[in-house]
C-alpha positions in Angstrom: -0.2 0.0 0.0 1.7 3.1 -1.1 0.4 5.5 1.6 -1.0 4.3 4.8 -2.1 7.3 6.4 -4.4 8.6 3.5 -6.4 5.7 4.0 -6.6 5.5 7.8 -7.5 9.8 9.2 -10.8 10.0 8.6 -14.1 11.9 8.3 -17.0 10.8 10.6 -20.3 11.2 8.3 -20.1 8.6 4.6 -21.3 10.8 1.6 -24.5 9.6 -0.4 -23.5 7.5 -3.7 -22.6 8.1 -7.0 -25.4 9.1 -9.0 -22.6 8.8 -12.3 -20.1 6.6 -14.0 -17.2 6.1 -12.5 -14.3 5.1 -14.1 -12.3 4.1 -11.0 -14.9 1.7 -10.5 -15.1 -1.9 -13.0 -18.4 -2.6 -14.2 -20.3 -4.7 -11.7 -18.7 -3.5 -8.6 -20.9 -1.2 -6.5 -20.2 2.5 -7.5 -20.5 3.0 -3.3 -17.4 2.1 -3.4 -15.5 4.9 -4.6 -17.4 7.3 -2.9 -15.9 5.6 0.7 -12.7 5.9 -0.8 -13.1 9.1 -2.2 -14.5 10.4 1.5 -11.7 8.2 3.3 -8.9 10.1 1.4 -10.3 13.6 1.1 -10.1 13.6 5.2 -6.6 12.2 5.3 -5.2 15.2 3.1 -7.1 17.8 5.4 -7.9 20.5 3.0 -5.6 23.5 3.4 -4.7 22.7 6.9 -1.3 22.2 7.4 -0.7 18.7 9.7 2.4 17.8 11.7 3.2 14.7 14.4 5.9 12.5 16.0 6.0 9.3 14.5 7.8 6.3 16.3 8.7 2.7 14.4 9.2 0.0 16.9 11.1 -3.1 14.6 10.5 -6.6 15.9 12.1 -9.1 14.4 12.8 -12.9 15.8 16.3 -13.5 17.7 16.9 -10.0 17.3 17.1 -7.1 19.5 14.1 -4.6 19.5 14.5 -1.2 16.9 13.3 2.3 17.9 13.4 4.8 15.4 11.4 8.5 15.7 10.8 11.3 13.3 8.8 14.6 13.1 6.4 14.7 10.4 5.6 18.0 8.3 2.8 17.9 5.5 1.1 20.6 3.4 -1.6 18.6 1.2 -2.5 21.7 -0.1 0.6 22.1 -2.3 1.9 18.7 -3.0 4.6 19.2 0.0 6.3 17.2 2.8 9.2 16.9 5.3 10.4 14.4 7.6 13.5 14.8 10.0 14.8 11.8 12.1 14.7 12.3 15.8 16.1 8.9 17.3 18.2 7.2 17.1 21.3 9.1 18.0 23.8 7.6 14.8 21.2 8.6 12.4 19.8 12.6 13.9 19.7 14.8 11.7 18.2 12.8 8.4 16.0 14.6 6.4 13.1 13.9 4.0 11.5 16.3 1.2 8.9 16.2 -1.0 8.2 18.7 -3.7 5.8 17.4 -6.5 7.0 13.8 -7.9 10.9 14.7 -6.2 11.7 13.1 -2.8 15.1 13.9 -1.2 17.1 12.4 1.1 19.5 14.5 3.2 22.6 12.8 5.0 23.9 15.0 7.6 27.2 13.5 7.9 28.1 13.8 4.1 26.2 17.1 4.2 24.5 16.2 0.4 21.2 15.5 -0.6 20.1 12.0 -2.6 17.4 11.4 -4.5 15.4 8.4 -3.8 11.8 7.1 -3.9 8.7 6.7 -1.6 8.9 2.9 -2.1 12.1 2.9 0.2 12.4 1.5 3.4 12.6 3.6 6.4 15.9 1.8 8.0 15.2 -2.1 8.6 11.9 -1.1 8.8 8.6 -2.6 7.3 7.4 1.5 6.6 8.4 3.0 3.4 8.3 7.0 3.3 5.6 6.8 1.1 3.4 4.9 4.0 3.2 8.4 5.9 2.8 10.3 2.9 -0.8 11.6 2.9 -0.4 13.8 -0.6 -1.0 11.5 -3.1 -5.1 10.1 -4.4 -6.0 6.7 -4.7 -8.1 7.3 -8.2 -4.9 8.2 -9.8 -3.1 4.6 -9.6 -6.0 2.3 -7.9 -8.7 0.9 -9.5 -11.5 -0.4 -7.4 -12.1 -4.2 -8.4 -14.2 -5.9 -5.8 -16.5 -5.0 -3.0 -19.0 -6.8 0.1 -19.8 -6.2 3.2 -18.6 -8.5 5.9 -17.0 -8.9 9.6 -14.0 -7.8 11.1 -14.3 -9.3 14.7 -17.1 -7.4 16.1 -17.4 -4.9 13.3 -19.4 -4.6 10.0 -17.3 -3.8 7.6 -16.8 -3.1 3.7 -14.3 -4.4 2.1 -12.8 -3.1 -1.0 -10.4 -4.7 -3.2 -7.8 -1.7 -5.2 -5.9 -2.7 -7.7 -3.3 -0.7 -9.5 -3.2 0.4 -13.0 0.5 2.7 -12.4 3.6 1.4 -11.4 3.6 4.0 -8.6 1.9 1.7 -5.5 4.2 -0.2 -3.5 2.1 -3.6 -4.1 -0.2 -4.5 -6.9 -3.4 -4.9 -4.7 -4.5 -4.0 -1.6 -7.8 -4.9 0.1 -9.3 -2.6 3.2 -11.7 -3.4 5.6 -13.8 -0.2 6.5 -16.3 0.0 8.7 -19.9 0.8 7.8 -21.0 3.4 10.4 -18.2 5.3 9.3 -15.1 5.1 7.1 -12.6 4.6 9.6 -10.2 1.5 8.1 -9.5 -1.1 10.5 -7.4 -3.3 8.6 -5.3 -3.4 5.4 -3.9 -6.6 2.7 -1.2 -5.6 0.7 -0.3 -8.0 -2.6 2.0 -8.7 -4.9 1.0 -9.0 -8.6 1.2 -13.1 -8.3 -1.4 -12.8 -5.4 0.1 -13.2 -2.8 -0.1 -12.0 0.8 2.8 -9.7 1.6 1.7 -7.3 4.4 -1.4 -6.9 6.9 -1.9 -4.3 8.3 -3.5 -3.5 11.7 -5.7 -0.2 12.9 -6.7 -0.8 16.4 -6.6 3.0 17.9 -7.6 6.4 16.9 -7.6 9.8 18.3 -10.0 12.6 17.3 -8.1 15.8 16.2 -9.6 19.1 14.9 -12.4 16.8 13.5 -10.3 14.2 12.1 -9.9 10.6 13.2 -5.9 10.0 13.0 -4.9 6.3 13.7 -2.4 6.7 17.1 -1.1 2.7 16.6 -0.6 0.8 12.9 1.3 -2.9 12.8 2.6 -3.9 10.3 3.1 -7.3 9.8 5.5 -9.0 7.5 3.8 -12.0 5.9 6.6 -13.5 4.1 8.8 -12.9 6.6 7.4 -14.7 9.7 7.5 -13.1 13.2 9.0 -9.4 11.5 6.6 -6.3 12.1 6.8 -2.8 12.7 4.6 -1.1 15.0 3.7 2.8 14.3 2.8 5.3 17.0 1.6 8.5 15.8 1.6 11.2 18.7 1.9 15.2 19.1 -0.9 15.8 15.9 -1.7 19.5 15.7 -3.0 21.4 12.7 -0.6 24.9 13.2 0.2 26.8 10.7 3.8 25.1 9.4 6.2 28.1 8.3 7.0 27.7 4.1 10.7 27.1 5.5 10.2 23.8 6.4 9.5 22.6 2.8 13.4 23.6 1.8 16.4 21.9 1.4 17.8 25.1 3.2 15.7 23.9 6.3 17.3 20.6 6.2 20.8 21.7 6.2 20.2 24.3 8.9 18.2 21.8 11.3 21.1 20.4 12.6 
């Protein structure tokens, strides 16, 4: 899944179904699915509001010591801008990430230089990519809905929505989202390869409400290929305070140290 948070930060109210044909929903699939995904995504991008948060990663692998990483994240979806600074561990402190449009740059504070990177690149030894934490993209650019049904996930009634990639941008060829039927909160996501193999399962057991948005405070990413490996994402210190323009510049990342 290219962007975890764009599917996870949601509004309470679900809009009415489309009346026009939806080009991103294949024939035979209820077009209500597209409306649900739109509601999830629109709210995740926060309109014209700036968004910042502290993101902690806890990485667990069999027979290895638990690793921890921490980042400060800044997002301005209205201008397709995203930046992130590593706070921990100390050895990597000051590593910066900057997206401006289609470009993603990574700043090395030791070598004091930038390198061009991809949103698909993993953060350290985790199961999390930069794209997982970036809410700026839209599902309609990269996916088509190929399946839609109702089911149960534990005690929750859910819509089960299958999306398949129509470009090479997504990290996974297919994802299946489990969205609550009472309001569009994603509880689970399954990420599949092009040959249909389950690669990763993501669970979202906890949310908090800030500024009218439901934001996940805990995301568990389970590696289905390397059993026993998982990354837990903890989101805290959420804010919608205006962010200075300089935060979305290379100069800011160079001088933050």
